[in-house]
NUKOL-832023 format. One line per 5 residues: number of its first residue (from 1); their letters; for each residue x, y, z of N, C-alpha, C, CB. Coordinates in nm, 4 decimals, always signed. Glycine has a CB too. Layout:
// NUKOL-832023
NUM = a = X:Y:Z:X:Y:Z:X:Y:Z:X:Y:Z  ...
// end
This chain:
// NUKOL-832023
1 = mtltt = -3.8866:+0.3323:+9.9830:-3.7856:+0.2790:+10.0365:-3.6656:+0.3397:+10.1563:-3.7368:+0.2489:+9.9291  -3.6100:+0.2675:+10.2133:-3.4653:+0.3471:+10.3045:-3.3720:+0.3804:+10.2328:-3.3825:+0.2642:+10.4103  -3.2851:+0.4505:+10.3312:-3.1813:+0.5332:+10.2871:-3.0896:+0.3698:+10.2540:-3.1140:+0.6721:+10.4229  -3.1112:+0.3182:+10.3550:-2.9862:+0.1835:+10.3819:-3.0399:+0.0417:+10.2910:-2.9798:+0.1258:+10.5918  -3.1150:+0.0772:+10.2420:-3.1712:-0.0313:+10.1290:-3.1013:+0.0240:+10.0092:-3.3530:-0.0377:+10.1036
6 = mfsit = -3.1407:+0.1610:+9.9906:-3.0927:+0.2536:+9.8654:-2.9537:+0.1815:+9.8154:-3.0609:+0.4327:+9.9164  -2.9161:+0.2025:+9.9497:-2.7328:+0.1934:+9.9712:-2.7006:+0.1003:+9.8990:-2.6616:+0.1575:+10.1201  -2.7704:-0.0290:+9.9755:-2.7148:-0.1707:+9.9483:-2.7544:-0.1951:+9.8084:-2.7736:-0.2896:+10.0491  -2.8457:-0.1813:+9.7347:-2.8928:-0.2004:+9.6445:-2.7769:-0.1326:+9.5346:-3.0301:-0.1567:+9.6583  -2.7293:-0.0199:+9.5538:-2.6554:+0.0643:+9.4922:-2.5126:-0.0277:+9.5101:-2.6665:+0.2209:+9.5572
11 = aavas = -2.4722:-0.0731:+9.6161:-2.3515:-0.0976:+9.6254:-2.3505:-0.2506:+9.5485:-2.3027:-0.0830:+9.7799  -2.4740:-0.3206:+9.5715:-2.4826:-0.4575:+9.4770:-2.4371:-0.4774:+9.3452:-2.6061:-0.4928:+9.4572  -2.5149:-0.3385:+9.2694:-2.5310:-0.3505:+9.1347:-2.3688:-0.2964:+9.0819:-2.6740:-0.2544:+9.0805  -2.3405:-0.1862:+9.1845:-2.1668:-0.1272:+9.1703:-2.0621:-0.2927:+9.1766:-2.1132:+0.0108:+9.3625  -2.1044:-0.3590:+9.2730:-1.9852:-0.4999:+9.2873:-2.0143:-0.5453:+9.1866:-1.9882:-0.6228:+9.4053
16 = lliti = -2.1487:-0.5648:+9.0905:-2.1865:-0.6725:+8.9851:-2.0851:-0.6122:+8.8749:-2.3691:-0.6798:+8.9346  -2.1264:-0.4847:+8.8484:-2.0139:-0.4064:+8.7714:-1.8789:-0.4622:+8.7820:-2.0029:-0.2642:+8.8202  -1.8984:-0.4218:+8.8574:-1.7262:-0.4051:+8.8735:-1.6590:-0.5773:+8.8654:-1.6800:-0.3170:+9.0662  -1.7575:-0.6772:+8.8874:-1.6863:-0.8216:+8.8702:-1.7006:-0.8311:+8.7399:-1.7470:-0.9540:+8.9468  -1.8025:-0.7852:+8.6743:-1.8484:-0.8255:+8.5073:-1.7133:-0.7455:+8.4478:-2.0392:-0.7443:+8.4343
21 = sfwlp = -1.6876:-0.6437:+8.4859:-1.5392:-0.6144:+8.3850:-1.4215:-0.6620:+8.3887:-1.4912:-0.4995:+8.3869  -1.4012:-0.7097:+8.4525:-1.2976:-0.7974:+8.5251:-1.2947:-0.9312:+8.3352:-1.3941:-0.8908:+8.7482  -1.4098:-0.9682:+8.3570:-1.4461:-1.0349:+8.2871:-1.4597:-1.0419:+8.0867:-1.5344:-1.0321:+8.3595  -1.5257:-0.9027:+8.0890:-1.5617:-0.8930:+7.9276:-1.4438:-0.8236:+7.8794:-1.7084:-0.8041:+7.8832  -1.3116:-0.7787:+7.9409:-1.2419:-0.7271:+7.8392:-1.1587:-0.8340:+7.7715:-1.1636:-0.6182:+7.8865
26 = qttpd = -1.0944:-0.8048:+7.6058:-1.0332:-0.9129:+7.5843:-0.9283:-0.9146:+7.5994:-1.0454:-0.9548:+7.4983  -0.8796:-1.0186:+7.6087:-0.7825:-1.0787:+7.6584:-0.6550:-1.1003:+7.5759:-0.8315:-1.1848:+7.6988  -0.6659:-1.1128:+7.4510:-0.5834:-1.1126:+7.3439:-0.5944:-1.0006:+7.2519:-0.6004:-1.2243:+7.2788  -0.5010:-0.8958:+7.2468:-0.5104:-0.7938:+7.1980:-0.4403:-0.7968:+7.0185:-0.4462:-0.7045:+7.3087  -0.4986:-0.7318:+6.9431:-0.4502:-0.7815:+6.8070:-0.3077:-0.6797:+6.7809:-0.5881:-0.7590:+6.6737
31 = tekls = -0.2525:-0.6797:+6.6387:-0.1407:-0.6153:+6.6297:-0.1887:-0.4415:+6.6305:-0.0606:-0.6746:+6.4928  -0.3129:-0.4316:+6.5855:-0.3592:-0.3073:+6.5492:-0.3562:-0.2353:+6.7090:-0.5181:-0.3181:+6.4637  -0.4061:-0.2852:+6.8230:-0.4291:-0.2017:+6.9212:-0.3409:-0.2114:+7.0267:-0.5468:-0.2135:+6.9616  -0.2288:-0.3025:+6.9546:-0.0857:-0.2562:+7.0468:+0.0100:-0.1953:+6.9916:-0.0086:-0.3603:+7.1041  -0.0357:-0.1238:+6.8717:+0.0897:-0.0170:+6.8058:+0.0291:+0.0913:+6.8491:+0.1252:-0.0066:+6.6281
36 = pyecg = +0.1336:+0.2304:+6.8339:+0.1071:+0.3085:+6.8776:+0.0095:+0.4450:+6.8043:+0.2129:+0.3152:+6.9188  -0.0788:+0.4783:+6.8661:-0.1587:+0.5915:+6.7462:-0.0907:+0.7416:+6.7650:-0.3581:+0.6133:+6.7827  -0.0552:+0.7796:+6.6248:+0.0511:+0.9086:+6.6181:-0.0428:+0.9854:+6.5545:+0.2071:+0.8973:+6.5305  -0.1473:+1.0453:+6.5859:-0.2167:+1.1695:+6.5237:-0.2428:+1.1314:+6.3674:-0.1150:+1.3144:+6.5385  -0.2593:+1.0144:+6.3352:-0.2744:+1.0131:+6.1469:-0.1451:+0.9815:+6.1018:-0.3184:+1.1754:+6.0605
41 = fdpig = -0.0358:+0.9874:+6.1725:+0.1010:+0.9291:+6.1237:+0.1202:+0.7974:+6.1268:+0.2070:+0.9752:+6.1928  +0.1966:+0.7634:+6.0371:+0.2299:+0.6294:+6.0025:+0.3323:+0.5804:+6.1305:+0.3033:+0.6252:+5.8432  +0.2936:+0.4985:+6.2438:+0.3988:+0.4899:+6.3548:+0.4839:+0.3852:+6.3090:+0.3425:+0.4586:+6.5025  +0.4974:+0.3221:+6.1936:+0.6227:+0.2214:+6.1798:+0.6773:+0.2500:+6.0580:+0.5907:+0.0644:+6.1849  +0.6433:+0.3657:+6.0081:+0.7053:+0.4183:+5.8609:+0.8342:+0.4832:+5.9085:+0.6005:+0.5409:+5.7676
46 = sarlp = +0.9019:+0.5590:+5.8535:+1.0510:+0.6034:+5.8474:+0.9945:+0.7378:+5.9648:+1.1311:+0.6559:+5.6491  +1.0595:+0.7875:+6.0664:+1.0823:+0.9122:+6.1178:+1.0709:+1.0344:+6.0652:+1.1763:+0.9133:+6.1508  +1.1522:+1.0131:+5.9118:+1.2458:+1.1312:+5.8611:+1.1507:+1.2186:+5.7514:+1.4001:+1.0630:+5.7785  +1.0309:+1.1729:+5.7375:+0.9562:+1.1985:+5.6371:+0.9187:+1.3403:+5.6789:+0.8448:+1.0962:+5.6136  +0.9217:+1.4564:+5.5840:+0.9231:+1.5655:+5.6003:+0.7283:+1.5911:+5.6183:+1.0201:+1.6322:+5.4757
51 = fslrf = +0.7382:+1.7082:+5.7136:+0.5792:+1.7170:+5.7448:+0.5279:+1.8611:+5.6524:+0.5475:+1.7391:+5.9434  +0.4398:+1.8771:+5.6095:+0.3890:+1.9898:+5.5312:+0.3333:+2.0897:+5.6552:+0.2632:+1.9377:+5.4126  +0.4492:+2.2282:+5.5872:+0.4412:+2.3391:+5.6285:+0.3151:+2.4215:+5.6418:+0.5162:+2.3873:+5.5670  +0.2336:+2.3705:+5.5104:+0.1250:+2.4674:+5.5188:+0.0185:+2.3499:+5.5964:+0.0713:+2.5421:+5.3470  -0.0010:+2.2404:+5.6660:-0.0806:+2.1918:+5.7591:-0.0202:+2.2779:+5.8931:-0.0738:+2.0226:+5.7625
56 = flvai = +0.1064:+2.3262:+5.9220:+0.0863:+2.3979:+6.0780:+0.0829:+2.5348:+6.0489:+0.2134:+2.3712:+6.1970  +0.0782:+2.5885:+5.9144:+0.0540:+2.7498:+5.9175:-0.0899:+2.7273:+5.9104:+0.1242:+2.8572:+5.7847  -0.2143:+2.6364:+5.8480:-0.3262:+2.6335:+5.9315:-0.3885:+2.6255:+6.0446:-0.3582:+2.5927:+5.9137  -0.2687:+2.5273:+6.1256:-0.3105:+2.5373:+6.2597:-0.3049:+2.6636:+6.3267:-0.2424:+2.4539:+6.3308  -0.1856:+2.7475:+6.3072:-0.1450:+2.8483:+6.3492:-0.2666:+2.9339:+6.3578:-0.0403:+2.8911:+6.2766
61 = lfllf = -0.2823:+2.9572:+6.2032:-0.3765:+3.0447:+6.2003:-0.5067:+3.0043:+6.2524:-0.3854:+3.0856:+6.0820  -0.5496:+2.9068:+6.2845:-0.6782:+2.8473:+6.3245:-0.6643:+2.9201:+6.5195:-0.6743:+2.6248:+6.2915  -0.5339:+2.8652:+6.5667:-0.5407:+2.9548:+6.7194:-0.5206:+3.0744:+6.7019:-0.4399:+2.9238:+6.8308  -0.4972:+3.1329:+6.5807:-0.4590:+3.3030:+6.6245:-0.6509:+3.3763:+6.5891:-0.2797:+3.4009:+6.4619  -0.6908:+3.2758:+6.5181:-0.8651:+3.3402:+6.4874:-0.9406:+3.3154:+6.6511:-0.9802:+3.2104:+6.3279
66 = dleia = -0.9053:+3.1664:+6.7116:-0.9602:+3.1071:+6.8277:-0.9514:+3.1949:+6.9274:-0.9024:+2.9881:+6.8648  -0.8463:+3.2599:+6.9455:-0.7869:+3.3909:+7.0161:-0.8550:+3.4962:+7.0068:-0.6659:+3.4331:+6.9730  -0.9085:+3.5251:+6.8622:-1.0085:+3.6292:+6.8608:-1.1329:+3.6175:+6.9573:-1.0564:+3.6375:+6.7254  -1.2012:+3.5192:+6.9179:-1.3178:+3.4705:+7.0087:-1.3053:+3.5191:+7.1636:-1.3211:+3.3046:+7.0059  -1.1648:+3.4664:+7.2120:-1.1412:+3.4821:+7.3563:-1.1573:+3.6271:+7.3804:-0.9994:+3.4296:+7.4038
71 = lllpi = -1.0448:+3.7148:+7.2886:-1.1037:+3.8555:+7.3346:-1.2003:+3.9278:+7.2855:-1.0253:+3.9392:+7.3329  -1.3068:+3.9179:+7.2215:-1.4364:+3.9270:+7.1702:-1.5502:+3.9039:+7.2577:-1.4462:+3.8443:+7.0703  -1.5557:+3.7784:+7.3494:-1.6223:+3.7462:+7.3845:-1.7073:+3.8165:+7.5382:-1.5708:+3.6476:+7.3647  -1.6007:+3.8987:+7.6104:-1.6446:+3.9747:+7.7124:-1.7373:+4.0970:+7.6516:-1.5197:+4.0225:+7.7933  -1.7349:+4.1329:+7.5557:-1.7672:+4.2684:+7.4754:-1.9221:+4.2837:+7.5352:-1.7563:+4.2532:+7.2781
76 = pwams = -2.0340:+4.2057:+7.5083:-2.1523:+4.2204:+7.5393:-2.1627:+4.2596:+7.7167:-2.2220:+4.0872:+7.4871  -2.1141:+4.2124:+7.8144:-2.0667:+4.2810:+7.9484:-1.9850:+4.3856:+7.9354:-1.9969:+4.1960:+8.0354  -1.9159:+4.3974:+7.8684:-1.8319:+4.5461:+7.8838:-1.8892:+4.6609:+7.8090:-1.6781:+4.5371:+7.8271  -2.0146:+4.6471:+7.7240:-2.1365:+4.7458:+7.6910:-2.1932:+4.8294:+7.8001:-2.2539:+4.6681:+7.6401  -2.2042:+4.7337:+7.9266:-2.2878:+4.7745:+7.9769:-2.2154:+4.8759:+8.1033:-2.3748:+4.6601:+8.0037
81 = lpqpe = -2.0705:+4.8557:+8.0990:-1.9911:+5.0051:+8.1705:-2.0164:+5.1125:+8.1005:-1.8267:+5.0101:+8.1772  -1.9621:+5.2083:+8.2494:-2.0082:+5.3986:+8.2373:-1.9378:+5.4154:+8.0838:-1.9035:+5.5438:+8.3960  -1.8672:+5.3517:+8.0236:-1.8024:+5.3860:+7.8934:-1.7858:+5.3090:+7.7921:-1.6958:+5.4214:+7.9067  -1.9614:+5.3256:+7.7290:-1.9292:+5.1875:+7.6045:-1.8733:+5.2232:+7.5148:-2.0392:+5.1135:+7.5306  -1.8410:+5.3882:+7.4864:-1.7643:+5.4475:+7.3683:-1.6183:+5.3585:+7.3275:-1.7243:+5.6115:+7.4133
86 = ltttw = -1.5572:+5.3555:+7.4565:-1.4260:+5.3178:+7.4652:-1.4431:+5.1748:+7.4497:-1.3529:+5.3627:+7.5917  -1.5606:+5.1049:+7.5170:-1.5512:+4.9536:+7.4598:-1.5800:+4.9415:+7.3165:-1.6525:+4.8567:+7.5309  -1.6313:+5.0140:+7.2706:-1.6490:+4.9958:+7.0807:-1.5181:+5.0130:+7.0396:-1.7533:+5.1252:+6.9830  -1.4283:+5.1934:+7.0472:-1.3103:+5.1606:+7.0198:-1.2332:+5.0739:+7.0220:-1.2705:+5.2028:+7.0479  -1.2267:+4.9891:+7.0941:-1.1047:+4.8867:+7.1564:-1.1757:+4.7813:+7.0652:-1.0896:+4.8465:+7.3585
91 = tsaii = -1.3055:+4.6976:+7.0469:-1.3586:+4.6329:+7.0023:-1.3374:+4.6626:+6.8196:-1.4769:+4.6421:+7.0769  -1.3601:+4.7537:+6.7833:-1.3249:+4.8383:+6.6630:-1.1740:+4.8133:+6.6086:-1.3421:+4.9945:+6.7037  -1.0976:+4.8143:+6.6700:-0.9462:+4.8018:+6.6724:-0.8779:+4.6669:+6.6525:-0.9004:+4.8492:+6.7985  -0.9388:+4.5787:+6.7210:-0.9318:+4.4351:+6.7556:-0.9855:+4.3922:+6.6195:-1.0213:+4.3819:+6.8955  -1.0877:+4.3935:+6.5872:-1.1754:+4.3592:+6.4511:-1.0925:+4.4180:+6.3459:-1.3378:+4.4275:+6.4441
96 = tlltl = -1.0257:+4.5543:+6.3735:-0.9567:+4.5605:+6.2346:-0.8082:+4.5171:+6.2140:-0.9619:+4.6995:+6.1897  -0.7447:+4.5319:+6.3403:-0.6276:+4.4227:+6.3120:-0.6186:+4.3096:+6.2654:-0.5770:+4.3914:+6.3927  -0.7232:+4.2338:+6.3133:-0.7446:+4.0755:+6.2566:-0.7935:+4.0656:+6.1263:-0.8471:+3.9910:+6.3386  -0.8840:+4.1569:+6.0821:-0.9394:+4.1656:+5.9555:-0.8333:+4.2265:+5.8468:-1.0676:+4.2509:+5.9673  -0.7053:+4.3081:+5.8717:-0.6195:+4.3146:+5.7931:-0.5168:+4.2197:+5.7845:-0.5825:+4.4124:+5.8043
101 = gliye = -0.4838:+4.1510:+5.8877:-0.3904:+4.0030:+5.8985:-0.4844:+3.9047:+5.8634:-0.3230:+3.9589:+6.0583  -0.6117:+3.9104:+5.8090:-0.6404:+3.7760:+5.7333:-0.6519:+3.8325:+5.5871:-0.7899:+3.6886:+5.7879  -0.6399:+3.9658:+5.5445:-0.6427:+4.0299:+5.4346:-0.4638:+3.9882:+5.3768:-0.6926:+4.2044:+5.4695  -0.3770:+4.0206:+5.4859:-0.2470:+3.9923:+5.4119:-0.2474:+3.8510:+5.3957:-0.1146:+4.0401:+5.4857  -0.2735:+3.7420:+5.4734:-0.2427:+3.6099:+5.5021:-0.3160:+3.5962:+5.3511:-0.3042:+3.5275:+5.6590
106 = wgagg = -0.4299:+3.6309:+5.3122:-0.4622:+3.5929:+5.1834:-0.4244:+3.6226:+5.0693:-0.5486:+3.6053:+5.1692  -0.3756:+3.7699:+5.0724:-0.2896:+3.7868:+4.9637:-0.1477:+3.7404:+4.9411:-0.2859:+3.8999:+4.9514  -0.0843:+3.7017:+5.0688:+0.0251:+3.6314:+5.0452:+0.0173:+3.4930:+5.0130:+0.0973:+3.6448:+5.1405  -0.0869:+3.4349:+4.9949:-0.0792:+3.3097:+4.9816:-0.1122:+3.2275:+5.0781:+0.0198:+3.2848:+4.9497  -0.0810:+3.2395:+5.1795:-0.0780:+3.1297:+5.3119:-0.1910:+3.0392:+5.3027:-0.0909:+3.2032:+5.4658
111 = lewae = -0.2773:+3.0767:+5.2682:-0.4499:+3.0292:+5.2943:-0.4745:+2.9498:+5.1719:-0.5806:+3.1719:+5.3022  -0.3775:+2.9068:+5.0679:-0.3825:+2.8503:+4.9564:-0.3338:+2.6863:+5.0306:-0.2806:+2.9364:+4.8322  -0.3963:+2.6113:+4.9714:-0.3896:+2.4226:+5.0318:-0.2652:+2.4248:+4.9178:-0.5776:+2.2660:+4.9909  -0.3070:+2.4180:+4.8145:-0.2239:+2.3515:+4.7269:-0.0957:+2.4448:+4.6909:-0.3076:+2.3114:+4.6017  +0.0184:+2.3788:+4.6159:+0.1237:+2.4409:+4.6243:+0.1369:+2.4957:+4.4675:+0.2359:+2.3496:+4.6849
// end
C-alpha cells in the first residue's frame, strides 16, 4: 500500500465516523442528564445543609500523607550522591515528623469517623 492510499483510507474512515457521530447522540436528554452533578451532594435540595468536618479532616490528612510520598520519592536517587549519610539523616527526620504527627492525630481522635 502506498502512502496516498493509506491516507485516503484514513480520511474516509475519519469522515465516516464524524458523520455517524452526528446521528448517534440522543436528541432528547432526560432530567437526570440535565441536572448538575455536585460530587455526590444533592443539587436540588437546600444549599444550607452543614458539611461533615470529619470528611474534610480526612481529606486534608490524605493530602498531607500524599505530600509525604512526593518528599520521599527521590530518596533512592539521592542515596547515590557523595554523602548518603546526609540523605539518610534527612529521610529519618521526615519520617519521624510524619510518624509523630500521625500518632498525635490518632491520639486526639482525628481519625475516628464516628462522633
